[in-house]
N, C-alpha and C positions, 0 to 999 in steps of 0.2 A: 758477513754473509760468505767472505772468502773462506774463513776458516770452517764455517759450516759445510760449505760445498767440498771442501777437502776431505772433512771428517765423513762425510756422506760417500764419498767415492773411496775412500779407504776400508771404511768399517761396513758399508753397505753393499758397495758395488762389488768391491774386491773380496768382502766378507772376512777380512781378518779380525782375530779376537782382539778385545781391547786391550788385555795385558800383553800382547806381544812387543817386544822390543824391536822388532823390524817394522811392524805396523807404524810405531811411533816414530822410528826413524823415518819412514817413508811419507808420513804425515807433516812432519817437521820439514822435510825437503821441499814437497810440493809446494806446502804453505809459503815459506819463505822465499822460495825461488821465484814464485809467482809474484808476491809481495813487492820484492826489490825491483823485479823488471818492471812490473806497473808504476812503481815509485819513480823508478828512472825515466820512463816515458813520461810521466806526468809532469815530474817536476822540471826536466829538462824542456819540454815542450812550452811550459809556463813561463819560465825564465828566459828562453830563448825569445817567446813572443815579446817579453816586457823589454828586453834588450833593444828591440827595435824601436822603442819611444826614448831610448835615452840618449843624450847627446855625448857621444863617444869620449871625446877629449875631456869635457868637463868632469865627467865621472871618474876619468882616470886620473886627472889632477886630483881631485878630492880625497880620492883614496890614498894616494901616494902621499898627500900631506896628513892625514890624520890615521896614521899607523895605531896608535894606542887607542883612540876612540873606535876606530874599526874593529879593533879586537874585542872590545868590550861589548858592541853592537852584536857582532858575530855570536859572542859567548851567550849573550842574553837571548838571542833568538834561538840557539841551540837548546836553552835551558826550557824553552816553552813548547820544543817540538818533540812527540813521544816516540821517539826512534832509539833502536839499538845501534850498536857500532855499525853493521853492515847496511842497516836501513838510512843511516846517514850519510853513507857514500854517495847516493845520487845527488843529493844536494851539494855536497862537497865538489863533486865534478862539475857541477853545473856553475858554482863559484869560479872554478879555475877556466871554466870555458867563458864566462862572462868578463875575465880580466881582473877577477878580484885577487889581490896579492897573496901569495901563497901562506903566509903567516896567518892572515885574518882568515883565509878557508880552514886552515887548522885549528884556529879557535872554536869554529863552530864545531869541528869533525870531533874534538875531544870534549866539549861541554854537553853536546847533545845527549849522547847515551848515558852520561854520569847523572844528569838532572832531568826530570820530566814532572809534570803536575801529579800523576798518580804515584809516582814514588814519594814526592813530597807529602801527599796524604798519608801513605803508608808509613812514613817514619815519624810524621806528627803522632799517630796512632800508637806507634811502638815505643818511641823514644823520648816524646815531649818535643815542644816547639822549641826549647834552646837547641837542642842536638839536630832537629831537622834544619833550623835557620843556619846553624854553624857549618852543616853539611852542604847546604846551597851555596853559601858564601865560599867554602873552600872549592867547591866544584866550578864555579865562575873563575875563581882566583888561579887555579890550575889551567883553565882553558886560556885565559887573558895572558898569563905569565909564559906558558908553552908557545903558544902563537906568536908572542912578542921575540921570545928566544929563537925560535925556528926562522920567523921572518928576518931577524938581523943576521942570520948565518948565512944568507944568499943563497939557498939551495935549489933554485931554479933550474940550475943546470942538469939537475938529477931527475926531472920531469921527461917521460917519455915523449920524444918530439911529435909523433904521429898523434898523440892524443891532445896535447895541449902545443898550440903552435904561437910563440910569441910573437910572430908578426902579424898574426891574423886580425881581422877586423873585429874586435872582440865583443862589440856592442851591436853586431848587425852591420850588414854591408851599407856603405855609404850611398844608398839609392833611394828613391822616394817610393812608399809603399801605398797602393792604391787599395784603401780599404782596410778592414780588420781582417779579412780572410787571407789577404796576402801575408800578413804578420804571423797568423796561426800557422799557415802553410810552412812558413820558415822554421817556427818552434818546432813542427812536427818533424820536419826534413832533418833538423840538427839532433833530434830526439833518436830517430832511427838510425841514423849515421852512427852514433856513439853507442847504442844498444848492439849493434852489429860486431862493433870491436870487444865489447865487455861480456856478453851473455855467456861465453864458455868460462870466464873467469868467475861469475856470478854462480853457476852451477857447480863448480869445484869446490868453491869456497863454502857454499851452503851445505854441499854434501859432507865436507868435513865437518862442519858445525854440527850436522844432524847426528853423525857417529859419535863425537865427544858429548853431545847431549844427552843421548841414550844408552851409552855404555860406559863411561866413567862414573862409578859411584861416588856420590857426595860425602861419604861416610870416610873413605880413603884420603879425600883432601883433609877433612877436618882432623884426623888423627895425625897427618903428618905436621900441620901447624902447629897443633897443641904441644909438640916436642921441642919446638924452636926456640922457646924462651924469648931473650931479648930480639933475636932474629926474625923474630914471627912475622913482622911487619914486612921486611923484603920478600920472605918466603912466601907469604900469603899472595904478594902481588905476583911473584913469579907463577906461582901454581895458577893464579888467576887467568893468566894470559891463554893457555890451552883450551881452557874452558870457552864457552860461547852461551851468552844470554842476555837479557835485557836487567837493568838494575832491580825493576820490580819483579822479576822473574827470581832473581838470586837473593833478594832482601831476605827471605825466609830463611836461607842458608846462613846468612849474617846475623840474625837473630838468634839462631841456634848455637851458633860459636859464641856470641855473647852472653847467651844464659848458661852456657857450659864453664864459663869463667875467663873467656878469651878477652884480652883487652878491647875495648870498643875500637880503637884505631887499627887494630890488626884486622877485625870483622868488617870494617869499612874499606879498609885497604883491599882485601880480598874481593868485595862486592865491585869497587871501582874498577879494580884490575878487569874482572870479568866483562864488565859492560864497556869500558873504554877502549880495551885491548883485546883482540882475539886473532887466533890463526886465520880464520876464515875472512876477517877484515884485511890481514896483510895481503892475502892471495889475491883479492878482489884489488887492492891498492897496487898489487905489481903491474896491473894492466897500465897504470899511469904514473908509476914513480919506479925508478931503479932500486934496487935492492939496499943500498947505501942509506938513501933517504927513510927508506921504511925502518931501518934499524935506527937512524939517529931520531925519529918521530917515536919510536916505541921507548926508547932509552930516556928521552926527554919528559915525557908524559910518566913513565914509570918513577923516574924520579921525583917529580911532583907528588904522585900517589903515595910513594913511600914517606916523603916529608909530612905529607898530609896526616898519615897514619900515625906517626910519632908523635905529631901535635895532638891529634886527638886522644892518645894513651896519656900523654901529659897533663891535659886539659881534665880527664877523668880522673887522674890522680890527685890534681889540685881541688876539683870541685866535688869530688865524691869520697 
C-alpha cells in the first residue's frame, strides 16, 4: 500500500513520466524514507514495550554469558527478516537501546540484508538448491563470525553517547506498570525520542541511495569487474559498497554477471556487498557510531564477503 501510494503521488498527482530518472529517484526517496521511519517507530515501540516485561539483570546476565549463542540467534533472526541494510538499522538501534551486546546486534545487522526468504526462493530457481543452501550457510557464518570478532574488540566506546547510554535502565525503568497501556506509552515515548535524533540522517542516507540507484548504470560496474581477473572478488565487493539495494533487487545483476562468464563467487560477492554494506547505511549509522567504528565494521564484513567469494569460486572450480 505504501508503494502504491507513493507511485500514485509521483506519477498521477505530480504527473511525472514513468521513464523519468528524476521521477524514479523521487519515488525511491519517498518510499524508502517513509518505510524506514515507520519501521523505526514500529520496531522501537514494540521492543520498548516488550522490555518492560523483562527482568533487567537476568537478561543482561544471560546475554553476557551466551555470546556465541546470542550471535547465532541474532543471525538466524536476521535471516528471516526481509530487510535491506538501511531497513535493518531500526531493529539494530532497538537492540542497542535494549542493552543487547554490540557484537550480537552486529550479527543481526549483517545477516538481515544478506539473507531473506524471497532471495532464497529466487536463488533456488536460478542456481539450484545446493548453491542456495551454501549461500544461506555462508551468510549466517559471515554474520556470526563478524559479530563475534566485533564483539571481542570491545568497541562500545565508539558509540555516540547521547544515543546509547551505558548506564541507562536498558530494559525499562525499575517501576511498576499499571496495565498494558502504560507499557505501550513507554514504547511510543522511546520511539519518538529516537526518531527525533535520527530523521535527518535517514533522509540524507536515503537521498544518496536514491541518486545512486537511478543514476549509476549497472553496465559500467559489469565492465569494470570483468577486467579484474583474480582480483575480481575484492573489486566486486568494493564496487558494491557505493550502490544501494536489497539482495532480491540486485540478484538479477549477479545472474547476468554469472551468465557472462564471471565466476559465481565474484557475482555473489558483488551482490552481498551491495546488500550488506552501503553508503546510505554508513550515513545512518553515523548518528549512533563514530566513524572509526563504522570503518571497522565495514572492513570486517567486507573481509568476510571477500573470503566467501573466493570460497564459492573454488567450489565452482571443484564441482563444475
